[in-house]
N, C-alpha and C positions, 0 to 999 in steps of 0.2 A: 294587515295592518292593525296595530291594537287600538282599542277603544280610546285610549287615551292620547294618541298620537295626534299630529296635526291634519287638518282636513286635506283632503287629496283631490287635485283638479283632475277628474278622469275624462273631460270634455263630452261626458253625457247630458249634462243639465246646464243652464245658464246661470251666470253668477247672481246671487242674491245681494240685495242692498247692503254695502258696506259703508259704515260710517268714518273709517279712515282711509288715507290714501291709499289707492290700489293700482294706479296706472300711470302712464305717460303724461295725460293731461295734468294730475295731480302734480308731478314733478315739474311740469312747465308753468303751473298756477295760472292757467288762461282764464282772462277776465272777459266777461260777457255784458256787451252793453246794446240796448235797443233803443233806437231814435226814432222819432216821427218825421214826417217829411220836411218839418222846420227846422229839424236838427237838435229838437229837445229830448233829453234823456226821459225814456219811457221804464225802461228796466235797468237795474243795477246789481250784478252779482256780487256775492261776498268776495271773490277773487278781485273784482274790481276795486272793490274797498280797501283791500290790502294793496293792490298796485298802485291806486292813486292816491291813496290815504284819506278820500272822502267818504264818509258814512253814506248811506243810501238815502237818508232823510235830506242830506245836504245835496246831493246830486239829482236827484229826481226832479224833473220839470225845468232844470236849467239846459242852457244852450251847450252842446257837448263840446263845440270848439273852444269855448271859455274854460272848461273844466279839464279836458283831456289833453290839450296841446300847448306849447309855448305861445305867448302872443304873437311873436314873430312870424308864426307859421299859419295864423288863423285865416288869412286870406287864402292861402293855397289849400288848406284843408275844407274850406267852403268851398272852392271849386271842384276839387275831388269829389265832395260828397254829393254835389249838384250833379256831377257826371255820372255816379253811380246810380243816382235816384232817376235820372234820366234815361239812361242807356240799359240800365239792368246789368251792366258788366261790373264784376268784382274789381276791386282794387287792393293792393298789398304794397306795405313799405314800412320805413322807420322813421320816426319822429321823437325828437326830444320831447319830454312832457315835463311839466313843473307840479310836483305833488304838492298837497295841501300845506306840508311842512316847510316849503320853500326850496327843497332839493330839487334837483334835475336827473332825469333817469331816461335812458334811450329804450325806447317800447318799440316793440315790433307789432304791425297793425295788419289787419284782414277785414275787409268792409265788403258786404253784398247786400243786395235789396231782397226784401222778404215781402210776400203778399200773404193776408189772411184769406179765410173762407168768404169775406164778404168784399174782396177786391181792394182793401185798404193796404197802404203801401208804408213800410218801414224800412229801416236800415239796421242791419246787424253788425256790430263791431266786435272784433274779437281781439285781444290784445296780451302780449306776454313780455315780460322783461327781456330785452335782446341779449343781455350776459348770460341769462340762463338759457335761452335759446341757442346761442352759439356754443356755451359750453356742451348742452346734450346734443347738438349736431355733432360736435368735435369727438364726444365720447363714443356716438353711435358710429360715426366713420372710422374711428381708431379701432373700435372693437370688431366692426366688419372686417377692416383690412388685417388687424390681427388674426382673426380666426381664418381668413382667405389665404394669408401669405404665411401663416404658422408652419415650421415644418413638422411641428407635433400634430399627430392626428387627433382631432376634435369633434365631439358628436354630443347629442342630446337625445336621452331616451325617455320615452313618456313612463308613467306609473305603471304600464303593463310592459315595459322594457322594449318597446319599439322605437326604431330610429324615428326622431322626428326631423332632425338636421345633422348634416355630416360636412365637413370642410374637405377642400380638395387634399389636403395631405392623407387623409383618411382613406380618401378614394385610391391613393395611389399605393398605400400600405396595403389594402385589402384587395387591389386591383378589381374594384366593382364600382361602377358609377354611382354617384349619389344618389339618384331616382331609384335605383333598385335596391337602396338601404331602407329607404322611407317606407315605413309601415311594417316591416320585418323585423325579426328578433335578432338578436346576436348569434343564437344558435343556428338560423336560417341563414345567415350570411356567413358566418365563420365555423364551419362544422368541424375543421381540422385543428382548433385550438382547444386548450384546456377548458371547453366552455363550461362545463358543471361547475367548476371553481369560480368562474368569472360570473356567471347567473347568480350563484348562491350569494357571493359579494356584493353583487348589485342589489339583490332583494335585501340584505342587510342593512347596506347604505340607505335604501329607500325606507326601511322600517325604522331604524335607530337614529338616522341623522349623523352617525359617525362615519367620516370619510375614510376611504381606503387610498393610502398612498403608496406609490412605487412599488406595486405588487408585480412579481416577475411571472411571466407566462411564455409557454415556448410553443410553436405549432408552425402550419404552413398555411399559406394563403393562396388564392388564385394568382396573385401578383408574382409569385415564385413557388410553384406547387412542388418543387422537386428538392427544395433546400428548406431545413429548419431555421426559423427567425426567432429571435427572442425579443419581447417587448416589456417596457415599463408600464404598466396601467395604473391610473388614478381614478378614483369615483368619488363624487360629492354630491349630495342631495341640492335640488333646486328648489326654491320656495319663493312666493311673492311677498308682497309687502306685509300682507296680513299672516303670512305663515303657512299659507296653504302648498301643499306639495306639488310641484308642477312635474317632477320626474328626477331623473340621474344625470349629472354632467360626466362624461368621458373622456379622459385624454390617454392618448397611445403614443409612446415615443419608441422608435426602432432602436433597440440597444444592442442588435447582434453582434455587431465589432467589439462591444465591450464584454458581451457574453463569451464570444468565442475567445477573447483575450483571457477572460477569467478561466476557461477550460483549459487554454494553453497553460497558463500559470499553474492551475491545480495538476495538469498534467506534469508539469515540470517538478512541482513540489512532490508528486508521488514517485516520480523517477528518482530524484534526489533521496527520498526517504527509501526507496527501494533499494538503491545502490549503497547507501549508508547501513541498511539491514544486511545487505550481502557482504559487505566489508568486516561486519561484526561476526556473521554467521558462518561464513564459508571459509575454510581453511583452519578450523579450531585445532586440528589434529593433522597428523602426517599420514593418515590413514587414506588410502586412496578411495576406497568405496564410501567411507564416510563422507569425504570431500565431496564427491559426486552427488550423494544423497543430500547434504546441505544445498548444493546449487539447486537440484531439482525441488526442494522445498522452499526455496526462496521464490523461484519461477511459479509456483502453484499456491494460490489461485491468483495472486497479483497481475501476472502477465499473461498465463495461459491456463486452460483447464486440465491439460495433460502435457507433461514435460517428461523427456528422456535425455539422459546423459550417456553417450556412445563414445568409446574409444576405439580406434584403429587397433586390431589385436596384435600388430607388429610392434606398435608403440608401446602397449603395454608390457611387452617383453623386452622394451628397451632398444628396439630397433627402429630406424627412420624408415618411413614408407612413403613414396611418391607414386601416385597412381597414373597409369597411362589411360588415354582416352577410352579404350575399349576393356579396361580391367574391372572387375568386381571390387567393391569394398568390404573386406573381411572385419566386422565390426563386434566388439565385446560391449554388451550392455552392462553399464556400471549402476544405473539408477533409474528409476521411473516412479513418478507420482502423478496421481489423477485426481481430480475434483468431482466426486459424484459422476463419473464416466466408466461403469464396469465393462463396458463393451470395448472402448478404447482401452483400458487397461489389459485386456485379454489379448488384444491385438498387438501389445507392445511385447518386445522381447524381454523375458525375465532377466533380472539381473545376475550377471554371471555367464550367461549364454553367449555363444559365438554364432553370429549369423553372416551369410553372405548376401549383399544387396548388389543386384545387377547393375551394370554402367548406366543404365537409363533411369535408376532411381534418384530422386531428389538429393537423399541424404549423401550419396555417393558422388552426385555434382558438387555438392557444397564442400566435402573434403578434397574432391580432386582440383576444383577451381580457388579454393581458400576463400571463397565469396558466399556471402547469405544467399538463401534462395526462399522468396517469399511468393505463396499463391494467396492472396486476399481473399478470392471467392473460389472455393474449392467446388469443383464440378465433378460429376460422376467419373468422367474420363480422366481425372488427376488422380484418383484414389490409388490406382494400380501403382502410380510412380510414387506414391507415398509410402506405401505398405509394403512390407517384404514379399507376401504371399497373396494369392488371390482370397484366400480365407481371412487374413487379415484385413484387405481391402473391405470384404464384406461387414466385417465388425466394425470398421471406422465408419461405413456407410450408416450402419445400424445405431450407431453412436451420434452421429448427426455432426460429425466433423466438418466444419465449414471454413475454416480459413487454417492456413499452415505456414509455419517460418522455421527454416533451420539455420543455425549460425555456426560458423566454425569455431572451433575451439584451437586458438593458436597461441603459443608460448615459445619465446626467444626463437621465433622465425619458423618454427615448426607447428604443422596441424596435427593435433593431437586426435580431434574427432569432432563430435558435433553436438550443440545443444538443439534438442529437436521439440518444437513447441507446436501445440494443436488447440483449437478452441471447439467447444460444444455448447456449453451452457451459456457462455459469454456471447451475446449477439453480435458485438462488433467484430468487424474483420480486423486482421493485423494491419496497423498503420506504419507510416514512415517514423512516427513517433516511438512506437512499439520495436521498430526494428534497431532505432538507434539505442533503445534501453537495452534489449536483448544482446546487442553486440557489446555494450559496455558491461553487463553481468558476464557475458562469455570471455571478454578480455581479461576481467580481473579473476574470474574462476581458474581460468586456463592456466595462470601462473601458479596458482596454489595446487591444481590438479598435476602439473609439470612436478612440482618440488615433490609431492606426494608419490608420484610413480617413481621418481628416480630415489627418493628414499627407500621406498617399498623395494626395489631393485637391489638397493645395496643391502638393504636388511636381509632380503632373501639371499643374497650371496654370503654375507657373513654367515648367516644361520646354516646354511649349506656347509659353508667349511667348518663351522663349529661342530654340527651334527657328524659330519665326516670325521673329526678328530676325537668324537667321544666314543668310547669303546662298547663293543658288544660281548658280553660275557656269559658264561652259563650259569643256571641259577643255582647250581652246586657246584664247589670248586674247594680243594683243599680242606675239607672238613667243615666249610661254612655254607650256609644256604644265604644266597644274595639276592637282593632285589634293588631297584634303582629307577629313578625319575630324572628327566631334565625337562625343564619348564622355561621356555625363552620368554624375554622380557615381552610386555605389551607392545602393540603395534605402534603406539606413540613414540616410543623409543629405540634405540639400537639394540641388538643384541649383546650381551656381556661376554666376560671371559670365564665363567663357571665351568669347572669341569669335574670330573670324577674318574677313577680308575679301579680295576681289580686285577692284580698282576699275580699270576701264579709263579711261585718260588720252588727252590728245591727242596727237598724234604718233606713235600706237602703242605709247607707254609703257603700264606697268601698275603700279600701287601694291599692294602686298602688304602685310596688316597682320595681327598677332596680338596679343592684349591680354588681360588677365585682371583681372576686378575684385575685390577683398579682399571676403570675405563669401560669402553664400550666400542662396538663397530669392529671391523676387520682386523683393525691393528691389535685389539684386545684377544680377539679369535686366533689371530696369528701366534700372539705371544705366549696364549694358553697352549696352542699345539706343540710349540717348541718345549715349553716346561714339561708338557706330558711325555714327549720324547726323551727329553734328558731324565726324568724321573723312572721311566721303563728301563732306560740303560743303567743307571745307577743302582736301580733295585736288583737287577741281575748280580750285581756284586755282592749282594747280602749285607750291605753295610747296616750299621746301627742307625735306627730313624734320627737320632739327633745329627749324626756325621752326615747323613744323605742330605738333610737340610741345608746344612753348611755349604755342601757342594751347589745345592740349587740356588741358595743366596748369592754366590759368587757368580753363578751362570745369569741369574737374574739382573744383577748389576750392570751386566754388559748389554742387556737388551733394551737400549733406548731408555735408559731410567725408569723402567717398569717396576710397579711394585704388585706384589701378590700376597696373599694369605694361603697356608697350607696345612692340612693335617695328614700326617703320612705315619699308617701302623701296620705292624706285621704280626700276623697270627699264627701261632704254632699250635697245631692240634695235639702232639704228642703231650706237650707241657699243659695244655689246656691254659694259655698265656697269650697277653697281647703286650707288645712293646710299642709305644707311641709317643711322638714328638709333634709339638705345636709351633707354628710360625704366625701368630698374630690372629688366628682363626678362632670362631666360637667352639666353646667346648662340645663334644660329642655326648649324646645320651647313652646311658648304659641302664639295661634292663635286665636285672637278675632274676632267675627263678625265685618266687616267693618273695621278693621285694618290690617296692615302688620304683618307678622309673627315678633316676637322678642324673643331674649333669656331673659328668665325669671330672674330677679336681685335678687341673693341669696347669702347669706354668703356662702363661699365654706366649711368651717370645715375642720377637718382633718380626714383622713382615719380610718376607723374601724381597731383595734387592736394597734394603737399607744398609747392609754390609758391615762386617766385624763383629757380628752378634753371635755369641754362643746358644747353642740350643742344647735342652736337656730331653731325655728319654725317659717315660714313666713306664713301669710294668705293673699290670694288673691281670688278675685271674678272669677268665672268660669261659666258664664251664658249660657243658651240654644245655641247651635251651636258652642260655644268656644271648642278649642281643645286644649290638653295638650300631647307634643311629649317628652317622655322619651327614652334614648339610651345609649349605651356603646361607649367607646373611638374608638373601631375599625371601628365604622361605619366613622369618620371623620379624624382620625389621619394617616397621610401618610408621609414617609420621604422625599417627593420631594415639599410638600406644608406646608405653614404655617398653624396654627390652625386657625387663624382667618379667613383665605382665605376659608378653608374648612366649617367652621360654617356658613360663608355667603352663599357659595353654598347650604348648606342645608336649610336655611332659604328661598332661591329662590324656592326651589323645593315645599315648603308647601304654596305658594301663591294662589292656588285653593281650598278654603274651600267647594266647592260642589263636589271635587272627592271623590268617595268611599274611607274608609280607608284601605280596603285591597291593592286598587291599590296604595294609598299612601305608605304602607309598601313596596310594591314590587318596587316602584320607587326609593325609598331612598335606598334599599339595592343595587338594580341594578346599579344604578348611582354613588353612593358614596364608595361602598365597593371595592377597587382596587384588583386586584390579588395579587400584591406583598405585601399587608398589612397583616401580618401574624399574625393576631388577630381575636378571635371571635366578632360576632356583635348580640347585643339584641336591639330589636326595640319595644317601647310599646306606642301606640296611643289610647288617650281617648278623646271622643266627648261628651260633655254634651248634654242630651236629655231635651225637654220641659219637664216642671213640670206636675204631676198629677191634 
């Protein structure tokens, strides 16, 4: 307590004389009058002066009946006075009195006989305004009833923060009788509440006088020791009329329902936020593994400390799989995410690994029944059914896994796999709300995962078809050293229709072909295969390149309105020449010995499939050591750079004629093919060999 603070009534010393009002009698303004045996006024208090309006000098010595009461009651008063003096029994009642100013007031009287030490008899009269008395009685009665009947817990603590009084509501809240509160501190009565905070707050209120209103606290009391409750606590300092600090008043309202409703609202808000986050983050691409990682990233740490996304291996391969009661689940792990749980992470199957889970495992039960499996409180005997192996169960026990939840991933009526969730650091077990949230996440993610796996299957099929249609050629053929590369499009798009070919011809000649079918997917790959077959057939006829492109143009017209670009060149090692024709394709690069790389100047021509367009053949020398680089547009085209800039970059990479062709192919693809360029790339490089 600061030196400048108000005085504190600590109950250790009697109060010293106060000059101002300090108690109930002052509020009542009780007047004291002493009469002799004749009824004359012997003593007259200041309160009597105020109540009756007569100063002491006018009242002393006069008969009280004439001064204190109305004349119509003088006879009755005299009789009552005589009875008191004769019997010694006190009397109480109310009479109207006439004040000196002529007004009338109803006054409560108390009369009793007095004896002094010499045996003299006197009468003491106490009087107070009846309106004031009744008002105070009403206030006291009302306050008492309000305190006793209030549903809010009320208490008064002294300056040492010990209970002085407790109402019935607080008895019920704390589950402790009022008498067991008295003289004890809050810490002694409510040890399971946030008592340090409450005591500190009460001391601040006691010292500063600033009230604390609606402070929230959570804990348990003997009234309900197994459940958390929430209370709203208010504290304010109590002072008497002189400002002396008497203690602290405490009010406590049980707001558990409101608190729980708030928690539920916050939980609902969290669920909506997580679902919104999942909608934005899951399925950003059609890559299966990435989609699974996105689901795991959303689940950790908001919903779980460890999350694994597992698919049935048959489902990954595009086959439907229904498990029998005694069948194990063959599961491919796609993604796993852990929040500060290294042991649990080691217990999980690494992404890409295929594992067999026995029919008794919980994840097997989840995918077999298409229903969630939740173990809110994991016991030691549960771990073998959660983990794949005894070693993994040991790691989960070491990690402190205490709650488990597996939710099936279901899309279009088919169970794809499961979202596997565990808690270690989060002390709360999985609840029904968590189950609802996990099911919602799994439901949304399953559709994205299903789209990704079907897309991946279709893409793998197209890629397999395309690769099967691409040639395998020797490194040296017909006087040319040849190297090639094919780079499929990124996983976010379908494969395209890029192709190349190296075709041996009669007389040691070699045809070089690079083409690009517009479009993507299986259709483009199939069209590419048909054009490649047609090119091989026409090449065997030793046609002029322009004439061959005219035949390909007519063939392409009949392939469901397909469009393709193509470069067709024929190298003759005896003449050290090449003849080349272009159907709307990018120009090849020519690197002559001793010269800088350049783009070969060719008539562009129209793409195949346009129809009715003539093509022209260009003849150029290709001496020993000279190189010809053919490529598709996926190598050089991007959205962020001009084509001229990219072609210049490509020519800069070709400035070392001594570099092995295989290294040149790798350099071009590695440097020029950007990840955001969603197109296939085909590269074919030919270097002329010295003549025989």
